[in-house]
ROLUM-250666 format. One record per residue (C-alpha): residue number from 1; residue in three letters; chain; x, y, z. Coordinates in Angstrom, 2 decimals, decimal comma. Layout:
BEGIN
<NUM; "ALA"; "A"; <X; Y; Z>>
...
***
This chain:
BEGIN
<1; "MET"; "A"; <-7,04; 2,07; 7,08>>
<2; "SER"; "A"; <-9,39; 3,96; 4,77>>
<3; "CYS"; "A"; <-8,32; 2,26; 1,52>>
<4; "ASN"; "A"; <-8,81; -1,39; 0,74>>
<5; "ARG"; "A"; <-6,03; -3,50; -0,76>>
<6; "ARG"; "A"; <-7,47; -3,21; -4,28>>
<7; "GLU"; "A"; <-7,50; 0,61; -4,09>>
<8; "VAL"; "A"; <-3,95; 0,65; -2,75>>
<9; "GLY"; "A"; <-2,84; -1,72; -5,50>>
<10; "ALA"; "A"; <-4,54; 0,39; -8,17>>
<11; "GLU"; "A"; <-2,73; 3,50; -6,93>>
<12; "TYR"; "A"; <0,69; 1,83; -7,17>>
<13; "GLU"; "A"; <-0,19; 0,39; -10,58>>
<14; "ARG"; "A"; <-0,95; 3,96; -11,74>>
<15; "GLN"; "A"; <2,41; 5,12; -10,34>>
<16; "ALA"; "A"; <4,16; 2,26; -12,15>>
<17; "GLY"; "A"; <2,30; 3,14; -15,36>>
<18; "GLU"; "A"; <3,42; 6,77; -15,14>>
<19; "TYR"; "A"; <6,99; 5,60; -14,52>>
<20; "LEU"; "A"; <6,84; 3,33; -17,58>>
<21; "LYS"; "A"; <5,44; 6,17; -19,72>>
<22; "ARG"; "A"; <8,37; 8,38; -18,67>>
<23; "LEU"; "A"; <10,66; 5,59; -19,92>>
<24; "GLY"; "A"; <8,94; 5,61; -23,31>>
<25; "TYR"; "A"; <6,48; 2,73; -22,88>>
<26; "GLU"; "A"; <3,06; 3,09; -24,50>>
<27; "LEU"; "A"; <0,39; 1,85; -22,10>>
<28; "VAL"; "A"; <-2,18; -0,44; -23,70>>
<29; "GLU"; "A"; <-4,31; -1,34; -20,69>>
<30; "TYR"; "A"; <-4,41; -1,80; -16,93>>
<31; "ASN"; "A"; <-5,74; -4,86; -15,12>>
<32; "TYR"; "A"; <-6,33; -7,30; -17,94>>
<33; "ARG"; "A"; <-8,37; -10,12; -16,43>>
<34; "CYS"; "A"; <-9,08; -13,58; -17,75>>
<35; "LYS"; "A"; <-10,07; -16,92; -16,25>>
<36; "LYS"; "A"; <-6,42; -17,64; -15,39>>
<37; "GLY"; "A"; <-5,74; -14,43; -13,46>>
<38; "GLU"; "A"; <-4,73; -10,81; -14,02>>
<39; "ILE"; "A"; <-1,96; -8,81; -15,63>>
<40; "ASP"; "A"; <-1,41; -5,43; -13,98>>
<41; "ILE"; "A"; <-0,19; -3,53; -17,05>>
<42; "VAL"; "A"; <0,01; -4,37; -20,74>>
<43; "ALA"; "A"; <2,26; -1,96; -22,64>>
<44; "ARG"; "A"; <4,39; -1,57; -25,74>>
<45; "ASP"; "A"; <8,10; -0,91; -25,52>>
<46; "GLY"; "A"; <9,48; -0,58; -29,02>>
<47; "GLU"; "A"; <8,90; -3,88; -30,82>>
<48; "TYR"; "A"; <7,80; -5,66; -27,63>>
<49; "LEU"; "A"; <4,40; -6,20; -26,14>>
<50; "VAL"; "A"; <5,16; -6,12; -22,42>>
<51; "PHE"; "A"; <3,20; -7,87; -19,69>>
<52; "CYS"; "A"; <4,09; -6,07; -16,49>>
<53; "GLU"; "A"; <3,55; -7,18; -12,91>>
<54; "VAL"; "A"; <3,59; -4,47; -10,22>>
<55; "LYS"; "A"; <4,51; -5,31; -6,63>>
<56; "TYR"; "A"; <4,49; -2,88; -3,70>>
<57; "ARG"; "A"; <5,85; -3,06; -0,17>>
<58; "SER"; "A"; <5,72; -0,21; 2,33>>
<59; "SER"; "A"; <9,11; -1,33; 3,64>>
<60; "SER"; "A"; <11,62; -4,10; 3,00>>
<61; "LYS"; "A"; <10,79; -5,89; 6,29>>
<62; "ARG"; "A"; <8,93; -8,63; 4,40>>
<63; "GLY"; "A"; <11,51; -8,72; 1,62>>
<64; "HIS"; "A"; <11,85; -6,80; -1,61>>
<65; "PRO"; "A"; <8,66; -6,69; -3,68>>
<66; "LEU"; "A"; <10,44; -8,24; -6,66>>
<67; "GLU"; "A"; <10,91; -11,43; -4,63>>
<68; "ALA"; "A"; <7,11; -11,87; -4,58>>
<69; "VAL"; "A"; <7,06; -12,77; -8,28>>
<70; "ASN"; "A"; <7,82; -16,42; -7,65>>
<71; "ARG"; "A"; <7,55; -19,39; -10,01>>
<72; "LYS"; "A"; <3,83; -19,85; -9,31>>
<73; "LYS"; "A"; <3,10; -16,19; -10,10>>
<74; "GLN"; "A"; <5,26; -16,41; -13,23>>
<75; "ARG"; "A"; <3,21; -19,40; -14,43>>
<76; "ILE"; "A"; <-0,06; -17,51; -13,85>>
<77; "LEU"; "A"; <1,25; -14,45; -15,71>>
<78; "SER"; "A"; <2,46; -16,66; -18,57>>
<79; "GLN"; "A"; <-0,96; -18,28; -18,90>>
<80; "CYS"; "A"; <-2,70; -14,89; -18,80>>
<81; "ALA"; "A"; <-0,35; -13,55; -21,47>>
<82; "SER"; "A"; <-1,04; -16,54; -23,72>>
<83; "TYR"; "A"; <-4,77; -16,01; -23,28>>
<84; "TYR"; "A"; <-4,38; -12,28; -24,02>>
<85; "LEU"; "A"; <-2,51; -12,98; -27,25>>
<86; "MET"; "A"; <-5,08; -15,55; -28,33>>
<87; "GLN"; "A"; <-8,03; -13,29; -27,45>>
<88; "LYS"; "A"; <-6,55; -10,30; -29,30>>
<89; "GLY"; "A"; <-5,48; -12,40; -32,33>>
<90; "LEU"; "A"; <-1,82; -11,48; -31,89>>
<91; "THR"; "A"; <0,18; -14,34; -33,38>>
<92; "ASP"; "A"; <3,47; -12,83; -34,50>>
<93; "VAL"; "A"; <4,45; -10,36; -31,80>>
<94; "SER"; "A"; <7,57; -10,26; -29,63>>
<95; "CYS"; "A"; <6,64; -10,32; -25,95>>
<96; "ARG"; "A"; <8,39; -10,07; -22,63>>
<97; "PHE"; "A"; <7,60; -9,97; -18,93>>
<98; "ASP"; "A"; <8,73; -6,97; -16,88>>
<99; "VAL"; "A"; <8,35; -6,50; -13,14>>
<100; "VAL"; "A"; <8,08; -3,17; -11,34>>
<101; "GLY"; "A"; <8,86; -3,20; -7,63>>
<102; "ILE"; "A"; <7,90; -0,24; -5,45>>
<103; "THR"; "A"; <9,29; 0,07; -1,92>>
<104; "GLY"; "A"; <8,36; 3,28; -0,19>>
<105; "GLY"; "A"; <9,14; 5,89; -2,86>>
<106; "GLU"; "A"; <11,70; 3,84; -4,77>>
<107; "ILE"; "A"; <10,72; 2,24; -8,10>>
<108; "THR"; "A"; <12,75; -0,61; -9,59>>
<109; "LEU"; "A"; <12,14; -2,00; -13,07>>
<110; "ILE"; "A"; <13,37; -5,40; -14,17>>
<111; "LYS"; "A"; <13,02; -5,76; -17,94>>
<112; "ASN"; "A"; <12,65; -9,30; -19,25>>
<113; "ALA"; "A"; <12,38; -10,52; -15,67>>
<114; "PHE"; "A"; <11,48; -14,12; -16,59>>
<115; "ASP"; "A"; <10,66; -16,34; -19,54>>
<116; "CYS"; "A"; <7,21; -17,63; -20,32>>
<117; "ILE"; "A"; <6,54; -20,87; -18,42>>
<118; "TYR"; "A"; <3,68; -23,37; -18,46>>
***
């Protein structure tokens, strides 16, 4: 394989970002990193600041990519989002967590996929 996992992930994050833009999202940034972890895409969708996780699978043999966003991953994303809001000084903004699953060429978006957990 000529690409490493990070390069492959970045490519599918770009595809997800383009998909979200076509749906009217305004992309704020890719790959926000903090000491707690990483958020693949931060975007605006109307009044919401959206923290978006992107998961890719080449096939459904290992399950649908959306199944990979388990409780542990949700907790990490929640902590990263809290840190993001604190770092950016955003105190009164409506937020949600979306998940984009990509299997082969099919893209699935789950808006408001889970609630913030600690």
